[in-house]
Every structure is written in structure tokens, then in C-alpha cells.
N, C-alpha and C positions, 0 to 999 in steps of 0.2 A: 497390391493394395495399396489403393495412393498414400503418398506421400505428404505432410505439412511442408509446408516452405522451409528456409532453413536463409540464415545470414552469414556474410564472414566478419567474424573480428580482425578486420586488415593485420591490428598491429599482435593479434594472438598469433595470428596464419589457422584461427581454424575455423569453423563453421558449429551452429546453434542453431535449433530449435526456434521460429519466432517463440512459439509458445512454451513458455515454462511450468513444467506441473509444482505448483506452490503447496506444501505440506503444512498448511495450518489448518487446514481445515478440511479433514476428512470428515466423513461421516460417523456418526457415534453409534453404541450400544451400549445400553446399562452404565452410563459416565462416561462410557471408552472408546478408542479406537476402535470401527468394526475394520476388522483387520483380512477379511474373507472377501466383504464389497469396496475395500481399499485397494487391495491388490487386484482383483479386478478391473478397477478405475487405472492402477499403474501401466496393468499390463499393456489394457486395452489403449493408451498414451502411445506409451514407450512403440507397441505397432505398427502403431499411423505418424512414427518419427518423428516423437518428441525425443531429445537426448538433450535436456538441463530438468535437473529434479534439484528443488530448491525447498532446504528444513531448516531448521534452526533449534536452538538449546534448547530453548525454553515452550518451544509449540509441543502441544497436545501435555501440556504439564510436564514434558520432558518424555513423551513414550514417541516422540514424532522419531526424533533420533534413529531410534535402535529399529523403530519400526520399518524407516524407511531403507536402515541399513542391510535387514534379511531381506526385503523385494528384493533390494536391487542387486543382491548375494547371489541370484542365478541368470545375473548378467556376465560377460564378458566384462570384466573394466576399464578394458578404451572403448566400451561402447555407449557409454554416456557421461555427462559432466554431473558432478556431485559438487552441491553449494551449499554450504552451511557460514555462521556466524560465529562468533567471537564475540560475548553476553557482556560487554565493557562496561555495564553495571554490578557485574561481578567484581571485578577487576582494581584491588585497590594496591595488586602490586607485581615486579614480573612473577614472583612463584605462582602468584591464580593465575595468571594467563596461560602459563608454560600448565598447571595443574586439569587447568580446564579445557585447553586441547590435547592432551593427553589422553580426559576422560571421551571426548566427543569422538578421538580416534578408536576408541573402546565400542563409545558405545555405537558406533556405526561398523562394526569391525571390518574396516580398512586400513590399509599405506598412508594414504594419503589422500586430500581434497582438493577437487579440481579449484572452486571458486573459495574464494577463504574472505570471506567481511568482517571490517568491524561492526558493530549490528547498533542499528539507532540513531546515527552518532547527531549529537547538538552539539553546541559550538563548547559547552561545556565540561562536555564529556569529550569529545576529541579535545582540550587541552589537556587533562588529564591523561590519555594516553600518550599525549607527547611528552609530559613531564616523566609517566614512570617509564619509559620507552619503550611502550609495546608494538609502537612503526617498526622499531629496529631488529624488537623482539620477530614479529611476521617475517622482515625482511628472509631473517636469518631462516625461518623454516622455509620458504622458496630456493634459498639459494642449497637445504639440504634435501629437495627435493617433497615435504611431504604435507606443501602445497604448491598449488599449479599457479594460480594467476591471484591476486595482493588485490582488495579492492574494499568500500562501504558502502552503508546503507545512511540513507539521511533521512532527516528530521527537524528542521530548521528554520531558521530564514536563509534566502538570498545568501543574505551576506556571508551569513555561516557557512553553506556551501563553496561562494568563491575561495575563500579563506582555506579551505578543508581539500581541493579541488584540486588548488594552483601550488600545496604544499610540498607535495611528488609528483612524480611521473607515475601515476596507478595505471590498473591493466584495463579497470574498469570501475561503473560507482551504479548502485542505484538510488533511484529516486521513486517516488508518488507523482503521477501524472495522469491525466486524464482530462475529457472538455471541459470540465467543471469548473479545474482545482489549475487550470494554467498561470495563475498568479499565489497561488500556493505555494510555502516552504521554496525548492529551487526550482519552480516554474518551468516557463519556457525559456527563460532566461537563463536558467540552469542546462536546460538541454541545447541554448546556442552555444553557451561558452566552453561543456562539455566536448561539442562538437566541432568547435574553433582549437581546442585540447589535442584532438583523436586518441581521444576516451570512451572508447564502447560504452550505450548505455543500457542499461536493465532496470525496466517499468514494474513498478507495482501499484495495486491498486487501480488496476487500468477500470475499474467497475464499480469503485468507491465505493468500499467493502459488499456489494453487492448494489446498493442505492440504483446504479445505470441500469439496471436487469430488471427492474420492479418499480416502473414508472408511473406517475399518474394516471388514469386512463386519457385523457385531451392531449396527455404528451405521447405516449404509445401510439395514437392514433396519428400523430407527425409521422412518426415513424412509420407507421403503415404505408401511408402514402409512399413513402416511396418504394417502399422493394415490401410488400405484404407476406411473403416469407422471413423473413428477415428478422431476426430476434433482435429487442434493444442492448443486448449484452453487446451483439455483435457490431455493433454502429462502433460505440465504445472502444473495441479492441481495437478496430480500423480506423481509428480516428487516431489511436495512438502509433497504429503500425506503418500508418504513412511516415509516419518523421524516419528519415535512411536511418539516423544514428540511432537509433532502437532497435537492440539486435537481439533483446528476448524481450515477451511479457508475459509476465507470470499471473496464474490464474490460481484462485485456493477453492479447487473445484472439492466441493459437496455432495456429487449426486450424478451418478454417472450419465441423466442426459444432459451435463452442466458439459461434460466431457467432447457429449456425441457433439452438441452447440459450439464448441470449440474447435474442433476439429476438422468441422465443416466451416467455419470462417480461415481456417489458416490453412487448407489443402486449397494449392493452386491461392496461393494470397494476393486482394485486391483492394491497393492501397482507393484512400476516397476520389472520384474525381473532383472539378473544382466546385462541380453543383452541388456535390453533393456535400464537398468542407461547408459548403456555402451554408444550406442546408440545417446542419449539427449546428455550426455558429450561432444558430435563426434558433433550433429550440434552446440551447442552452439560453439562450438571453430568454426566449420565454419561462423556462425553469426556474432562473433565478430573479425575473420578475413575481413569481410567486412566493416571495420572502413577507413576512409576517406587519414585520417592520423595518426599519431602512436603518438597521443599527449599524456602523461601521469600526465594531471594536476599536475603537480611539481610543476609550479608558477616560479619558474626560470625567467624564461621570464618578467615576472610584478616586478616594475609594468610598465607599456606603457608611453613612453612621452606624448603619444597624447591622453591615456585614453581607450584606448583600451581594453580592459577584453579577450585576446584573447586568455587562457586557456576554459574562457566559450563559443566563438566563436569556435573554435576547436570541446567540446563538440555538441553541438545544429549542428551542420554538420555530427557530427560520430554517432549518432545517427541515424540521417538521413538516413547516406550511411550503417550501421547498420540493420533497421528495415525496409524500404523505405516507413517509414509511411508518406505520402506526407501530411495528413490535420494534425496531430501533429507536425509533424517539421513548418509548417507555421505558428499554432499557436503560437508554442515556439519562434519562429524568431520574430513575429508577438509583444507577450507580456511577453517574459521570458528574453530581453534585451534589456538593454536602450540604445535608438539611437545613442546617445554620446558612446557609448563603443560598437557600432559591428564595423567589418572589413573595413569598408569604410571611417573610420576615418585614416587609417595608416598612419603613412608617411614617410614609405620606407625608417626612420634610419638605420637601421639592426644591432640595439642595442640587438634586443631580438634571434635573430639569434645566436648571442656568445655566450647567454648563456644557451641555448636550449640544455641541454643533451644530446637529441635524435637527435640534429642537422639539425634538419626540417627545409624546407625551408618557413618559416614561413612568407616572406612577400607576395610569391605567392599563398600558402594556403589562406589564408585571404583576398586576388582579385578575387580565384575562388567560395570562398564557398557564399561571397556574390551574386557574379553573382547566383548563383544557390540558395542559397534561396531568394533573392528577387525575382524569378523566377517565383517561387513555387504561383499554383492556387487554390483554393479549389473543391476538388475535390466528 
């Protein structure tokens, strides 16, 4: 059976599969993990060489770790790398960290974790972990053999990333990166810094939560011109995989077809040629040009006297404009912004427009977006 490509983490002297199985989006049945189907998906991936399995304490409402632990219990312990994460937001003392870690070992039914991460670090959360001594606690776990490799996952600015990654010699780090988000969070600057420091990178959100797998028809047709047989998701995966210090690319696979598509991409993996890289960059620019307005999120329009979160309204509207993802936009509109902060609360005072460096017609745009996003129906 063909095996997917592996990459060496030179600093750790190990080889990991380029494709990592992310365990936060398993198919569901009656609101719970569809264990029979999910197990088949994991078996298929492992049979084809996937050896990096990534879960976390909160995934699937806490059900992911126990399920993954049961599935992996059928394989020799040294045949795979198991990653999980300390939920830093739950930690207010070393005792909390110790209790959580011991609980994770129990849930996973394992004696040790291969890759252990401080989960979803931001600048403030990082400072709290340092002050509480959690870093030293994890170093102690490593010395005791309860974790093999110690790292972190990250969601904040590049400046915060720089502070964290230069604090100590990390075994690895995990960042969000894709061809649309090169300047978001750690971004390509963060990738370059980690590479310079000799710290291998694991990538999350390579297809931006699925947005880069289901693109508007006119964008999809651009990819079809490049290769009529390749999925749009495969281009996103190959873009990230073309970066040599990217060692693992996580995919939260929720259907067998996604497993098969990823296996096809990572079997005899091919980095993008110069011509292909240029084409993907041009397609990214075409996507970005689909924004509904030119809001940069500078916040000069804030605070709004009526309580409207103007930049966030525009962010949701622009994401819908770029990707045309109806269900994602509806979910965000219903769950990602408080009703009191929505555009409908605008009193049309005009204060925001006087402050806007982009000279946007904010009042008119707020009225438009409220109507458009209110009118979305589930598909």
C-alpha cells in the first residue's frame, strides 16, 4: 500500500507524517462522535502511514481524548505520535495543571503523551502560565518521561508569538497558516522566525476551517484550469507543505472522502512549482478582492455611541463576501456577535464616518450587511 510522505524533525530525531489527523471534527451521530465511522477513518489513515494523531481536552465536548485513546489502544504504543494539549484557560494553579494532565492520561489510557502543548496561547494567557510556573511543571513532566516533546499552539499577534517562542528552546510549535492568512496571527513572519530558531512547525487551519475547500465557483474554476483532477483543498495543503520547516499539517477530517483526498495529496507529496505558487498567490488576491468593503479593522471608528461593534460586523460581512460560505456566515452571525453589537443598532450619527481613514460609507454599509446576513438560510 502506498505510504504518505514523512518529514524529519531534526532537533528531535524523529520522522512524522506530513498529514496529521486532527481529532476535533469527527463525523457525528445523534450529537455524539460516530465512533464506528470515525474509527474506520483513523484506521485508513494509519494504514497509509499517518502517524501523528492530534486531540485536545475540550474537543467534542471532552469525548475526543477517550475515544482516540481507545482507538489507538489497538496499535503498538511506539507506532504513532499522540498529541494533546493543556487547556490553559482552566489553569489557575499548578495543582490545576497537575490534575488536568493526570486526567488526560487517564482519559487517553496512556502512560505518556508524545507531543504536549500549552493550548491556544495568547499574550495574556502566556503571562499567566509563566507566573504560575506551568512551564516548569511541563518541563518536569518531560524529565519524568510523561511527555516526550513540549510545545504550544498559538492565536495572537506576531509580537506575542515572538515573545513566547524566544522565551525558551521549544521542541516544536503549532500555528495557524494558509495562503489567505499569511499576515494573520504569527503568519509567515512567525514561520520564518521559528525556522531561524530551528523549531519545527505544525500547521493548523491549512484550509481555514473548510473555507478553502469550498470556494465560489469562479475561484474554483481557476484551480480547475491548473489541474482538473485536484481538489481545491489539495492546493491549500500543498501551499503550506511547500514550506520546508512545516513538518506536520493537521486536517480535522469529518468524512471518509476528506481522508481519501488528503491521502492522495500527501502520498508522494509534491511541493508547488514556481508557476503553481504564483498562480495560487494570484487566486488569493482574487479572493481578497471579493470583500464587501475596505474595512481594515483599525478601530478608529470605535467606540460607537450606540454600542455597535463596527469592525466585527464588517469582518463577518467581508468573510461572507470572500468565501460565499452561506452556512459558515449564518453560524457566525448567530453565534459570533452579540445582538446588542449588531449593525441594526446604528443610530446614524455619522461619528464613525468622520473618523474612518478609509472614508467608508459606514452607515449605508451597516444597513446593507444587516439585511444580507439576516436573510441567510441554512443550506
